[in-house]
C-alpha positions in Angstrom: -6.1 18.8 3.3 -2.6 20.1 4.8 -4.6 20.3 8.1 -5.9 16.8 7.6 -2.2 15.4 6.8 -1.2 17.0 9.4 -3.5 16.0 12.0 -3.0 12.3 10.8 0.8 12.3 10.7 1.4 14.2 13.9 2.8 11.4 15.8 5.4 11.1 13.3 6.3 14.6 12.8 6.7 15.1 16.2 9.4 12.5 15.9 11.1 14.4 13.2 12.9 16.6 15.4 14.9 14.2 16.8 16.7 13.0 13.8 19.4 15.2 11.9 17.4 16.5 8.3 19.7 15.0 6.0 18.6 11.3 7.3 18.0 9.5 4.0 14.9 8.0 5.5 13.3 11.2 5.2 14.3 11.8 1.8 11.7 10.3 -1.1 15.1 10.4 -3.5 17.4 9.0 -1.5 14.7 6.1 -0.6 14.2 5.9 -4.7 18.2 6.2 -5.2 18.1 2.7 -3.0 15.8 1.3 -4.5 17.5 1.6 -8.0 21.0 0.7 -6.3 19.4 -2.2 -5.3 17.6 -3.2 -8.3 21.8 -2.3 -10.3 23.6 -4.5 -7.6 21.4 -7.7 -9.0 23.0 -6.8 -12.2 26.5 -7.7 -11.4 27.9 -4.9 -13.5 31.9 -5.2 -13.5 32.8 -1.9 -15.1 31.9 1.5 -15.3 30.5 0.6 -19.3 28.1 -1.8 -17.7 27.3 0.2 -14.6 26.1 3.6 -16.6 23.7 2.2 -19.1 22.1 -0.1 -16.5 21.7 2.3 -13.7 20.2 4.9 -16.6 17.6 1.9 -17.8 16.8 1.3 -13.8 15.9 5.1 -13.1 13.8 4.9 -16.2 11.8 2.0 -14.6 11.1 3.4 -12.0 7.2 3.9 -12.0 4.7 6.1 -10.2 3.5 3.4 -8.3 7.0 2.4 -7.2 7.7 6.1 -5.8 4.2 6.3 -4.3 5.0 2.8 -2.3 8.4 4.2 -1.3 6.8 7.3 -0.1 4.1 5.7 1.9 6.7 3.5 3.7 8.2 6.5 4.8 6.2 7.1 8.2 7.0 3.4 9.1 10.6 3.8 8.3 10.7 7.0 10.6 9.2 5.0 13.1 11.5 2.1 13.1 14.5 4.7 12.8 13.2 6.2 16.3 12.0 2.6 18.0 16.0 1.5 17.1 17.9 4.8 18.0 19.5 4.5 14.1 19.3 6.9 11.5 18.9 4.8 8.8 16.8 1.8 9.1 17.8 0.7 5.3 16.5 -0.9 2.3 
């Protein structure tokens, strides 16, 4: 199974040597955080008291299918970062 995945993603794996390990485009957690952050921003929280429960709510609303979609998009995001010569593509 691992060999099949490595074969399928060989080009992406080769590109990884050109990027720093802390690149948020390579981190599922950072990508999920970006998704949650974008959702929270749309709520227009004005105070920390409004922001904190909103963040907790949005985190709870992240589904497995949402995380799978973000994970699936990561090779494309890595390729875009490499092509643009940047470390962060954006959300």
